[in-house]
C-alpha positions, 0 to 999 in steps of 0.5 A, a space after each residue: 500500500 501507499 505508505 505514509 511518507 511523513 511517518 515511514 519512508 526508507 531512504 538508503 542514500 542522502 535525499 535531495 530536495 524536491 521541489 528545489 529550493 529558491 536559494 541553497 548554499 552548502 557548507 562544510 560539516 554535518 549536524 548529528 541528531 543524538 541524545 544531546 539534541 533538543 527541540 526549541 520553539 520561540 513562541 507561545 503560538 499553539 500551532 508552533 508548539 504543535 509543530 514542535 511536538 509533531 517534529 519530535 514524534 518524527 524524530 522518535 519514530 525514525 531514530 528512537 531518540 526522544 528529543 527534549 523540548 526547550 532544554 537550554 544546553 547542547 545542540 538544538 533544533 529551533 522552530 521560530 516565527 519571524 514576521 520580519 522576514 521578507 518572504 511569502 506566507 509559506 516561505 521559510 529559512 533553514 540554517 544547519 550548522 554542526 551544532 544548531 538547526 534553525 527553521 524560521 518563517 513568517 507563518 506556521 505554514 512556512 515552518 511546516 515546509 521548512 520541517 518537510 525539507 529537513 525530513 527529506 534528509 532523514 531516513 524514513 524508518 529506524 535503522 539504528 544508524 547515525 542521522 546526520 544532516 548536511 550543513 547548509 543555508 536555504 531561503 525558500 518560498 513558493 512561486 504560486 499560492 495554489 499548488 493542488 491535486 484533484 482526486 476523483 473518488 466517484 468512479 472509484 472509491 478510496 478509503 479514508 486511510 488512503 486519502 490520508 496517505 495521499 495528503 501525506 504525500 502532498 505535504 511532503 512535496 509541498 502541495 497545499 490544496 486537495 480538490 476532493 471530487 465527491 460526486 458524479 454520475 457514478 457515485 455520490 460519496 458524502 453523507 447528507 443527513 437531510 437527504 439520506 438516499 444520496 448515500 443509501 442509493 446514490 453511493 452504490 451501483 452495479 459493476 460488470 467485471 471485464 474489459 475497460 471501455 477504451 482501446 488504444 485508438 480511442 474506439 469502444 472496446 468489446 462488450 463487458 462480461 462477467 457477473 455483476 456485483 454491487 460496488 460503492 461507498 461513501 464518507 460519513 460527515 465525521 470521516 470528512 471532518 477527520 480528513 479536513 482536520 488531518 489536512 489542515 495540520 499539513 497546511 492543506 486546504 480540502 475543497 469539496 466538489 459537488 457537481 451541478 447542474 450536470 454529472 449528477 446521475 447518482 444524485 438523480 437516481 436517489 431523487 429523480 424528482 429533481 431532474 427534467 423527465 424524472 426517470 427512475 434509474 440506478 447510478 451508472 457504472 464506471 464504464 458509462 460510455 461503452 454503451 452498457 448504460 442506456 443514456 437516452 433514458 437516464 437523467 444527468 442534469 438537474 432541472 433548471 426550470 423548477 425551484 425544487 432542485 435549487 432548494 435541494 442543492 442549497 440544503 446540500 451545500 449548507 451541510 457541505 459548508 458545515 463540514 468544509 472550512 475552505 473559502 471555495 466550494 467547487 460546483 463542477 459546471 462542466 459537460 452539461 448535456 443541454 438536450 435535456 433542457 431543450 426538451 423540458 417545458 419548465 426549462 424553456 419557460 425559465 429561459 423566456 421569463 429570465 430573458 435568456 438567449 438559449 440553454 447556455 444562458 440557462 446554464 449561466 443563470 443556474 451557476 449565478 444562482 448558486 454563486 449568490 447562495 455561496 456568497 450569502 454564506 461567505 464562500 466563493 464559487 469555483 467551477 470548470 471552464 464551462 461556467 464561462 458559457 452564457 456569461 461568467 458569474 460575477 465573482 466566480 473563479 475558473 478552473 481551466 481544464 480544456 487547455 488554457 483558453 478558458 483560463 486566459 479568457 477569465 483572467 483577461 476579464 479580471 477573474 481568478 484562475 486555477 490552471 489545470 489543463 488536461 494536457 499535460 496535467 491529467 495524470 490518468 493519462 499515459 505517461 510514456 505510451 500505451 505499450 506495456 502500460 496499465 490502461 489509461 485515458 486515450 488522449 494526450 501522453 502526459 510525460 514526466 518531462 512535459 509535466 515538469 516543463 509546464 508553466 502555469 502563466 500562459 504567454 498570452 497574459 500580460 503582467 497585470 492579467 497574470 496576477 489573476 492566475 492563483 496557481 495550478 493543479 493536476 487531476 486524477 480521474 479514476 475511470 481506469 484506476 480502481 486500486 491504490 497500487 494503480 493510483 500510486 503508479 499514476 501519481 509517481 513520479 509526476 507529482 514531484 515534477 508538478 510540485 517543482 513546476 509550481 513551487 520552484 523558480 521556473 527560470 532555474 529549472 533543469 529537467 536533467 538535474 531534476 531526474 538526478 535528484 529523483 534518483 538520489 533517494 526518492 525512487 529508493 523510498 518508494 521501491 523499498 516500501 513497495 510503492 509503485 511508480 513509473 520507472 522510465 527515469 529510474 536508474 537501477 544503478 542506485 541499488 
């Protein structure tokens, strides 16, 4: 399984930092962690004290040494808040000499990332060998404030333990936003107490084992075979809060996605009265587009002409906002099949009443209503770039996945943007080509190098427009990814290439040097612990 990288990594050679720090100056000598070392923190800040205890636990786990806190003699590792540092909020300074380590930052988040840099030089499990850290000075800060990952748990469900492991992996490589895709056609994954059928019905579906639905040339595969079985799962509200709290301790914000108005077949299987034609249906299987599901007699969209669907979604969002503290709530908004609305008398009446031009205008009306509701509750709406259709909601933030065009348009109109182009940032797609690879999305081949070289700010934006680019995010859609091992394989090492693309100074990036650092400890961690990864740039000589 994917092991907790913060709590259990084996490193047989000295680690090299990923993402690369902004400035790094090596010195002579080493700092040895032993029984004469103590931990110190400079403030009564509860979070900093918690961070010190967290670091103490890691040292204990990895070395067997229980470092005392705030002892006045001997070697020291000091964590401190220094608000006078000329660094971004998540920046830090790290100084290691032979008798002292100091991690200083303007915020606790910065201290946390300084700690992660130190931990990359630690052995990952207790080996009883001496733990020595090279003397150096680092000044570091991220290039972008939004450094994210999206995980789809609708098509395939992952346990809370796996989600925590993913969060640990993100934190170790300085990513700070976890976009949790909780609902889609294939399954509703979050308990909503007012609407229990969302999970009693919408969280479960009939799966058919057999071939996956795409061949290499993107044509449909042969029909599936095998005995159907019940598949699914969901997170209780207590479990979701547990994930949010776990992430927060690792400087990660969890942003929930509740899909609307399309991609909602699972919800409408539970409550068909909120669709246009109101057909009775089951949630479709993960192999939706291989003609197994009769899409003509299913509802995928909420009805935009009636009031009941809006009231339902507002009720859902009230419970979502009670669980998730994130500034943003993601509402999807992508790939809406407007043919349902074209046939619906209520939707057509809404178009006339609101003086809308067409169904694209109706989609804009839908999104704007949901934005108004979120704003009344002090939240911001985030959606895929299709929310531009028919006119963008006044304060919406756009997540651009269909290339960069939508993000460019949004930024030019003064809207915040998160760049997440499917080419090259969809990690459910092939990494080197289909030969010998697990089944993946049949579109672009998103290699490690292409991910590494990605620049979140498009050249089409001038300096003033570029400020609306909050950062970037990669995504993993799980049509083909049903196991943790497969998930690991698709994540690694591309997650590290992405991390360096969004954290490090792009002018100083060098792919050859990056792959050298991968082979100076990172591959070793995964291989020693049985974590799967793509081996293209793995040098066997490291063993």
